[in-house]
C-alpha positions as CSV (number, residue, x, y, z in Angstrom):
1,M,179.9,124.4,100.3
2,S,176.8,126.6,99.6
3,H,174.6,125.7,96.7
4,G,171.1,126.1,95.4
5,V,170.6,122.5,94.2
6,P,167.1,121.2,95.0
7,N,166.5,117.9,96.7
8,R,163.8,116.0,94.8
9,N,162.3,112.5,94.6
10,W,161.2,111.4,91.2
11,S,159.5,108.2,90.1
12,Y,160.2,108.2,86.4
13,P,161.5,105.8,85.0
14,T,162.4,104.5,88.5
15,A,162.7,105.9,92.0
16,I,165.3,108.6,91.7
17,K,166.6,110.4,94.8
18,F,168.2,113.6,93.6
19,G,170.2,116.1,95.6
20,V,173.5,117.0,97.2
21,G,174.4,114.8,100.2
22,R,171.9,112.1,99.4
23,I,174.6,109.4,99.5
24,A,173.9,109.4,103.2
25,E,170.6,107.7,102.4
26,L,172.3,104.8,100.6
27,A,171.8,102.2,103.4
28,D,168.1,103.1,103.9
29,H,167.4,102.7,100.2
30,A,169.4,99.4,100.1
31,K,167.3,98.0,102.9
32,S,164.1,99.2,101.3
33,A,165.0,97.2,98.2
34,G,165.5,94.1,100.4
35,L,169.3,94.1,100.6
36,S,171.0,92.9,103.8
37,K,174.4,92.0,102.4
38,P,175.1,94.0,99.2
39,L,178.1,93.8,97.0
40,L,179.3,97.3,95.9
41,V,180.6,97.1,92.3
42,T,182.9,100.0,91.3
43,D,185.9,100.5,89.0
44,K,189.6,100.2,89.9
45,A,190.2,103.9,90.0
46,L,187.2,104.7,92.2
47,A,187.8,101.9,94.6
48,S,190.4,103.8,96.6
49,L,188.8,107.3,96.4
50,P,187.2,109.0,99.4
51,I,183.7,109.0,97.8
52,T,183.8,105.2,97.7
53,A,184.9,105.1,101.3
54,Q,182.1,107.4,102.2
55,A,179.6,105.1,100.6
56,L,181.0,102.0,102.3
57,D,181.0,103.8,105.6
58,V,177.3,104.5,105.2
59,L,176.6,100.8,104.5
60,A,178.8,99.6,107.3
61,A,177.3,101.9,109.9
62,A,173.9,100.3,109.0
63,G,175.2,96.8,109.4
64,L,175.3,96.1,105.6
65,G,179.0,95.4,105.4
66,R,181.6,96.9,103.1
67,A,182.1,94.3,100.4
68,V,183.5,95.6,97.2
69,F,184.3,94.2,93.7
70,S,186.4,96.5,91.5
71,E,187.9,94.4,88.8
72,V,186.1,96.4,86.2
73,D,187.7,97.4,82.9
74,A,186.9,100.6,81.1
75,N,185.0,98.5,78.5
76,P,183.8,95.6,80.7
77,T,184.0,92.1,79.4
78,E,182.4,88.8,80.2
79,A,185.6,87.9,82.1
80,N,185.0,90.8,84.5
81,M,181.4,89.7,84.9
82,Q,182.4,86.1,85.6
83,A,184.9,87.2,88.3
84,G,182.2,89.4,89.8
85,V,179.6,86.6,89.8
86,A,182.1,84.4,91.6
87,V,182.7,87.0,94.3
88,Y,179.0,87.7,94.6
89,N,178.1,84.0,95.1
90,A,181.1,83.2,97.3
91,G,180.1,86.1,99.6
92,G,176.5,85.1,99.9
93,H,175.4,88.6,98.7
94,D,171.7,89.4,98.1
95,G,171.9,92.5,95.9
96,V,174.2,94.8,94.0
97,I,175.1,98.5,94.5
98,C,176.4,99.8,91.2
99,F,178.7,102.7,92.1
100,G,180.6,104.7,89.5
101,G,180.5,105.6,85.8
102,G,179.0,103.6,82.9
103,S,181.5,100.7,83.2
104,A,180.7,100.0,86.9
105,L,177.0,100.5,86.4
106,D,176.8,98.2,83.4
107,L,179.0,95.5,85.0
108,G,177.1,95.6,88.3
109,K,173.9,95.0,86.4
110,M,175.4,92.0,84.6
111,I,176.5,90.5,87.9
112,A,173.0,91.0,89.3
113,L,171.6,89.4,86.2
114,M,173.8,86.3,85.9
115,A,174.7,85.4,89.5
116,G,171.6,83.2,90.0
117,Q,171.0,81.9,86.5
118,R,171.4,78.3,85.4
119,A,174.9,77.2,84.4
120,D,174.1,76.6,80.7
121,L,172.7,80.1,80.1
122,S,175.3,82.5,78.5
123,V,175.1,86.2,78.9
124,W,175.3,86.4,75.1
125,D,172.0,84.6,75.0
126,L,170.4,87.7,76.5
127,E,171.4,90.2,73.9
128,D,168.8,92.9,73.2
129,V,167.3,91.0,70.3
130,D,163.5,90.3,70.0
131,D,162.4,88.6,73.2
132,W,165.7,86.9,74.1
133,Y,165.5,88.4,77.6
134,T,162.8,85.8,78.4
135,R,165.5,83.1,78.4
136,A,166.6,84.4,81.8
137,D,164.9,83.5,85.1
138,A,163.6,86.9,86.1
139,E,162.9,85.7,89.7
140,V,166.6,85.2,90.5
141,I,167.9,88.5,89.2
142,A,169.3,90.4,92.2
143,P,168.0,93.8,93.3
144,I,170.0,96.7,92.0
145,I,170.8,100.1,93.5
146,A,172.5,102.6,91.2
147,V,174.8,105.4,92.3
148,P,176.3,107.3,89.3
149,T,179.5,109.2,89.9
150,T,179.7,110.6,86.4
151,A,177.2,112.4,84.3
152,G,176.9,110.8,80.9
153,T,176.0,107.1,80.6
154,G,172.5,107.2,82.0
155,S,172.8,103.5,82.8
156,E,171.4,104.4,86.2
157,V,167.9,104.7,84.6
158,G,168.2,101.9,82.0
159,R,167.2,98.3,81.6
160,A,170.3,97.2,79.8
161,G,174.1,97.1,80.0
162,V,176.9,97.0,77.5
163,L,179.4,94.2,77.6
164,T,182.4,93.5,75.3
165,N,183.1,90.0,74.1
166,S,186.8,89.6,74.8
167,A,187.1,87.0,72.0
168,T,185.4,88.8,69.2
169,H,186.0,92.4,70.4
170,K,182.3,93.2,69.8
171,K,180.2,95.2,72.2
172,K,176.8,93.7,72.9
173,I,173.7,95.3,74.6
174,I,172.3,92.9,77.2
175,F,168.7,93.6,78.1
176,H,166.2,92.6,80.7
177,P,163.4,94.6,82.3
178,R,164.5,93.6,85.7
179,L,167.9,95.4,85.2
180,M,166.2,98.7,85.9
181,P,167.6,99.8,89.3
182,A,165.1,99.7,92.2
183,V,166.4,103.0,93.4
184,T,168.9,105.5,91.8
185,L,170.8,108.0,94.0
186,C,171.9,111.1,92.0
187,D,174.1,113.1,94.3
188,P,175.9,115.8,92.3
189,A,178.6,116.1,95.0
190,L,179.9,112.7,93.9
191,T,180.8,114.0,90.5
192,V,183.0,117.0,91.5
193,G,186.2,115.0,91.7
194,M,186.0,113.7,88.1
195,P,189.1,114.4,86.0
196,R,188.4,117.0,83.4
197,F,188.7,114.6,80.5
198,I,186.2,112.4,82.1
199,T,183.9,115.3,82.7
200,A,184.2,116.2,79.1
201,G,183.8,112.7,77.7
202,T,180.9,111.7,79.8
203,G,179.1,115.0,79.2
204,M,179.5,114.6,75.4
205,D,178.1,111.0,75.9
206,A,174.9,112.6,77.4
207,L,174.8,115.0,74.4
208,A,175.2,112.1,71.9
209,H,172.3,110.2,73.6
210,C,170.0,113.2,73.4
211,L,171.0,114.2,69.9
212,E,170.6,110.7,68.4
213,A,167.3,110.1,70.2
214,Y,166.1,113.5,68.9
215,C,167.1,112.7,65.3
216,S,165.9,109.1,65.3
217,P,163.0,108.6,62.8
218,H,161.0,106.4,65.2
219,Y,157.8,107.8,66.7
220,H,158.2,108.6,70.4
221,P,157.1,112.2,71.2
222,M,157.8,111.8,74.9
223,S,161.4,110.9,74.2
224,Q,161.6,113.6,71.7
225,G,160.8,116.3,74.2
226,I,163.1,114.9,76.9
227,A,166.0,114.7,74.4
228,L,165.6,118.3,73.4
229,E,165.7,119.6,76.9
230,G,168.6,117.3,77.7
231,M,170.6,118.9,74.9
232,R,169.9,122.4,76.3
233,L,171.1,121.3,79.7
234,V,174.4,119.9,78.2
235,F,175.1,123.0,76.1
236,E,174.5,125.3,79.0
237,N,176.2,123.3,81.8
238,L,179.0,121.2,80.4
239,P,181.3,124.2,79.8
240,K,180.5,125.3,83.4
241,V,181.5,122.1,85.1
242,Y,184.6,121.8,82.9
243,D,185.8,125.2,83.9
244,D,184.6,124.9,87.6
245,P,184.3,121.4,88.9
246,N,182.8,122.6,92.1
247,D,179.7,124.2,90.5
248,L,177.2,122.0,92.1
249,M,174.2,123.5,90.4
250,A,175.7,122.8,87.0
251,R,176.8,119.3,88.1
252,G,173.2,118.7,89.1
253,H,171.9,119.8,85.7
254,M,174.5,117.5,84.0
255,M,173.3,114.5,86.1
256,S,169.8,115.3,85.0
257,A,170.8,115.5,81.4
258,A,172.6,112.1,81.6
259,A,169.5,110.4,82.9
260,M,167.3,112.2,80.4
261,G,169.5,111.0,77.5
262,A,169.2,107.4,78.6
263,V,165.4,107.7,79.0
264,A,165.2,109.4,75.5
265,F,167.2,106.9,73.6
266,Q,164.6,104.2,73.9
267,K,163.4,106.1,70.8
268,G,166.6,105.0,69.1
269,L,170.3,105.7,68.6
270,G,172.2,105.9,65.4
271,A,175.5,106.1,63.5
272,I,177.4,107.9,66.3
273,H,177.0,104.8,68.5
274,S,177.3,102.2,65.8
275,L,180.7,103.7,64.9
276,S,181.9,104.3,68.5
277,H,180.9,100.8,69.8
278,P,183.4,98.9,67.7
279,I,186.1,101.5,68.1
280,G,185.8,101.2,71.9
281,A,185.8,97.4,71.7
282,V,188.9,97.2,69.5
283,Y,190.9,100.2,70.8
284,N,189.6,100.5,74.3
285,T,188.8,104.2,73.8
286,H,186.5,106.2,76.1
287,H,183.0,105.8,74.9
288,G,181.8,109.3,75.3
289,T,185.0,110.8,73.9
290,T,184.7,108.6,70.8
291,N,181.1,109.7,70.4
292,A,182.2,113.3,70.5
293,V,184.9,112.7,67.8
294,V,182.5,111.3,65.3
295,M,179.5,113.6,66.1
296,P,180.1,116.4,63.5
297,M,180.7,113.9,60.7
298,V,177.6,112.0,61.6
299,L,175.6,115.2,61.5
300,D,176.9,115.8,58.0
301,F,176.1,112.2,57.0
302,N,172.5,112.6,58.1
303,R,172.0,116.2,57.1
304,A,169.5,115.5,54.3
305,A,167.2,113.7,56.7
306,I,167.6,115.8,59.8
307,E,168.2,119.4,58.6
308,D,164.7,120.7,59.4
309,R,164.6,118.9,62.8
310,I,168.0,120.3,63.8
311,K,166.9,123.8,62.7
312,A,164.0,123.5,65.1
313,A,166.3,122.3,67.9
314,A,168.7,125.2,67.2
315,A,165.8,127.6,67.6
316,Y,164.9,126.1,71.0
317,L,168.5,126.1,72.1
318,G,169.0,129.8,71.1
319,I,171.6,128.9,68.5
320,A,171.5,131.0,65.4
321,G,172.1,129.7,61.9
322,G,169.9,126.5,61.8
323,F,171.8,123.3,61.0
324,D,175.1,125.0,60.3
325,G,174.8,127.0,63.5
326,F,174.1,123.8,65.5
327,R,177.0,122.0,63.9
328,A,179.3,125.0,64.7
329,A,178.1,124.9,68.3
330,V,179.1,121.2,68.5
331,M,182.5,122.0,67.0
332,D,183.0,124.9,69.5
333,L,182.1,122.7,72.4
334,R,184.4,119.9,71.3
335,A,187.3,122.4,71.0
336,R,186.6,123.9,74.4
337,L,186.7,120.5,76.0
338,G,189.9,119.3,74.3
339,I,188.2,116.5,72.3
340,P,190.4,115.0,69.6
341,E,189.4,116.2,66.2
342,T,189.6,112.9,64.3
343,L,189.7,109.2,64.8
344,T,193.3,109.2,63.7
345,A,194.1,111.5,66.6
346,L,192.3,108.9,68.8
347,G,194.6,106.2,67.6
348,V,192.4,104.5,65.0
349,R,194.4,102.9,62.1
350,A,193.3,103.2,58.5
351,E,194.0,99.5,57.9
352,D,191.2,98.6,60.4
353,L,188.4,100.6,58.7
354,D,187.0,97.7,56.7
355,M,186.8,95.5,59.8
356,L,185.3,98.4,61.8
357,T,182.7,99.0,59.1
358,D,181.6,95.3,59.3
359,M,181.3,95.6,63.1
360,A,179.4,98.9,62.9
361,L,176.8,97.4,60.5
362,E,176.2,94.6,63.0
363,D,175.5,97.1,65.8
364,P,171.8,97.5,66.7
365,S,172.2,101.3,66.9
366,C,172.2,101.3,63.0
367,G,168.4,100.8,63.1
368,G,167.8,104.2,64.6
369,N,169.9,106.2,62.2
370,P,167.9,108.6,60.0
371,V,169.8,107.6,56.9
372,E,170.1,103.9,56.1
373,M,173.6,102.6,56.7
374,T,175.1,100.5,54.0
375,R,178.6,99.1,53.6
376,D,179.6,101.8,51.2
377,N,178.3,104.8,53.0
378,T,179.4,103.6,56.4
379,R,183.0,102.9,55.1
380,A,183.0,106.4,53.6
381,L,181.7,107.8,57.0
382,F,184.6,106.2,58.8
383,G,187.0,107.7,56.2
384,A,185.5,111.1,56.8
385,C,186.1,110.7,60.6
386,M,189.8,110.0,60.0
């Protein structure tokens, strides 16, 4: 397949090997990170697909084996993590290759984090709160290689993972600086086989990351610029890959946008994520799709605080009409991608809104929203999303 996608090596925020066909380098980079017996963590759907076999063939040919763990739910739980840790330790593995979308990437990181920790340390003790990460023994965290096969989560360039507590149905962000992958392989060819609804949902996740980072009131000019360019890449390339899955140049741009969104959101996230996290935990919805459903309503919710900033973004993006034009562009993109229009269409029940409101207000993403989230206005926002 002919393409014009460049091959590039970047070192921000970690070593990124970007280009078509670079999955062939997987074993070399695994060895460079000190892995001799890695465990490849992927999800159930990907485990049997040719791209996973290709990755395993590369590892096996280099004498690194072909061990796989694939008991990964769409919204991974501590039970998935515990099962993965057991497989990791029983197999005598010395590193993790996270292969897949956000679920596999996040769970692979959790396995690498917890496999060598003392028995009395719970993963919940490492939530992204203050300096809780110092409770972990950093020296026993296993090396991580990340290979994304979707373009949305950005977990491949992040120092955290999201895990759902199966007892409370609450999503928690688990953080440690050592969770940053040693090497990330971004091969656009790995994304061409995504189902269209996954292409749509993950792409809208990348847009949500960039949008919320851009709108966050916190001061971080570097993230601000990255978020703005990330939005441009999504608006220009997500429709292309949705219509033509084999457009490798557009696929490459979407992989870049996904990584950019995750780098940018160290500036902050907001109400889009604080709403979508509990919905995903309770209803097991796709995270990026849920973000897309609530995005226009959150724009309305924050309008008084972000209108000028969105007007500037619209001008950069070539969207006429300022805030209203930007919102219309989001609505048009949602419609083109077949995103459900409301939370009701996504299966959310009105009787659960009080519970979801309480959960949303506990989510750390609230802190980055431009408008302070209270119980009253958050409950009203959920109602508007129905």
